[in-house]
Residue, then its C-alpha position, 0 to 999 in steps of 0.5 A: m834385438p828384433e822388434v816384436m809386433e803385436i797382432s790384434p785378433p780380427a774384430p768380430a763380424p757385426a751381428p746380423p740385424d734381428a729377423a722380422p717377427q714370425p708366427l709362433p708355432g701352430q699360428s697361421r700367418y694370417g692370424w699372426l698378421a691380424a694380431g699385429l694389425r690389431a695391436r697397431i689399431t689399439q695403440g692408436e696408429w689408426p684411430p676409429g673411423a680412419a682408413l687403413p692403407a691400401e691392401a697392396a701397400l700393407a702386404k708389401e710392408h709386412g712381406v706377405a702375399l696379398g691373399t694372406l693380408r686379405q685373410a687377416l683383414a677379413l678376420l678383423v672384420d668378423q671380429g668387429l674391429l674393421e669394416r669394409r666400405h664398398g669402393r672406398g676401402t677398409f676402415v677402423r670401426g667407430g665407437l658406439d654412440g651411446a643411444s642404444m639403450l632406447r632400443f629396449f623401450r617404446f619411448r617416443h619423442a615427437g614420434d621419433l623412436q631414434a631420438a636421443p634423450r636429454s641427460a642430467i648427472r644427479a650425483r658423482a663420486v670417487v669411491p673404492a670399487s666393490a669386489a665385483a666391480a674391481e673384478a669386472l674392470g680388472l682393477p685391484a680390490g678397493a681401487p678408486v672408481l668414478t661413479l655416476e647417477r644419471l637421469r635421462s628424459l624425453d620431452g621433459r619426462p624421465v624415462l631411464l635411470e642409470r648408475i655407471t662405474l668407470p675406472l680411474p685414472l682412465f676417466a680422471p678428466l670426468a672426475e674434475s670437469d663440470p657435469a653441467g657441460w657434459d654431452d647427452l651421449l656419454y660414449p662420444m664424450f668418453q672418446r673426445v675427453c678421455g681418449v676412450t673408445v667404447h667399441r662394443a658392449e654386452d647387455q644382460l636384461g632382467f626385471a624387478l620391482l622398482s624401489a620407492a626412491d628409484a620409482a619416484l625419480l622415474g615418475l612411477p609409483a613405488g613397487h612399479p615393475g622395472a626393466q633392468v639392463q646390466r651393461r659391460a662396455f669394452d674398448l678397442a683393446g678388449r678392456c672392460v671400461e664401463l659398468r652400467h645399470t639402467q632401469g626403466d618402466a617395464l610396461a614400456f619395455a620392448y625387445t626383438a630378437q632374430v633367431r636363424 
C-alpha cells in the first residue's frame, strides 16, 4: 500500500510591523507632533534647561517635514514649555525660582528689590486634605497632604506669612527631612529633592484684615489690612502640585499690570 504523505498547510505570513502612530481625525500633523514632544518632555527625556536635538534630526526621527517640526516647536514655545535662544537652539524652560511673591510688595533689602527673603518653617504636618484642597490637587477626598507654615523675612524683619499644601506621596521626602536644612527658595528644592518642577503658577489677589495671630507673626497690629495671594502651581504635565496662601502688609502692596 503506497505511503501517504501529510502536507502541512503553509505557515501564515508574519504580521507586518505596527505602523507608526498617526494624527487622529481632525488633528493637525504639527499638533499631533507637539503632543508627542510634550509627552517626551513631561516623562523626563529632556529635563528643564536641556537642549532639544537639532531640528533636522527631530524632523527625520518623526518622519515629518522641517516646516511641520518648526510649527510644533512654535506651539510649545507659545504654551511656555520651550524657549528659543538665539544662535543656540531650543530649550526646555526651567522652573519658577520661587521668589516671585515679592513682586507684589515694596519690601527692600539693602536697596535691592530682587533679593530673596530668608525663610523659616514654623510648622509641618501630614493631615487629610480638605474637600477644596483635594479637588484642586486632583486627590481623593481625605487623602493625606503635607502642610507647611512658613515665615519669610528680610533683614530679620518678617514680611510674608505662607501656608502651603503639597500632595503626597509626591512630596514625601519633605515630610521626612529636617526643615532646618531646607533652602530659602522652595521651588528649586522641590526639583532637586522631589523631582517636581514648578513650571507655572496662577495667583489670585485679595485683601482682608489680618487676624491677631497672623498680624503678630508679621510684627503688625491686630486688624491691620493684609494683602493675600492665593496660588496654584503646576508641573510640566499640567498637574496642580502646590496650593499656597501668602499674606503680607497691604500698605506695602504694589502691583503693576500692562494692558494692551
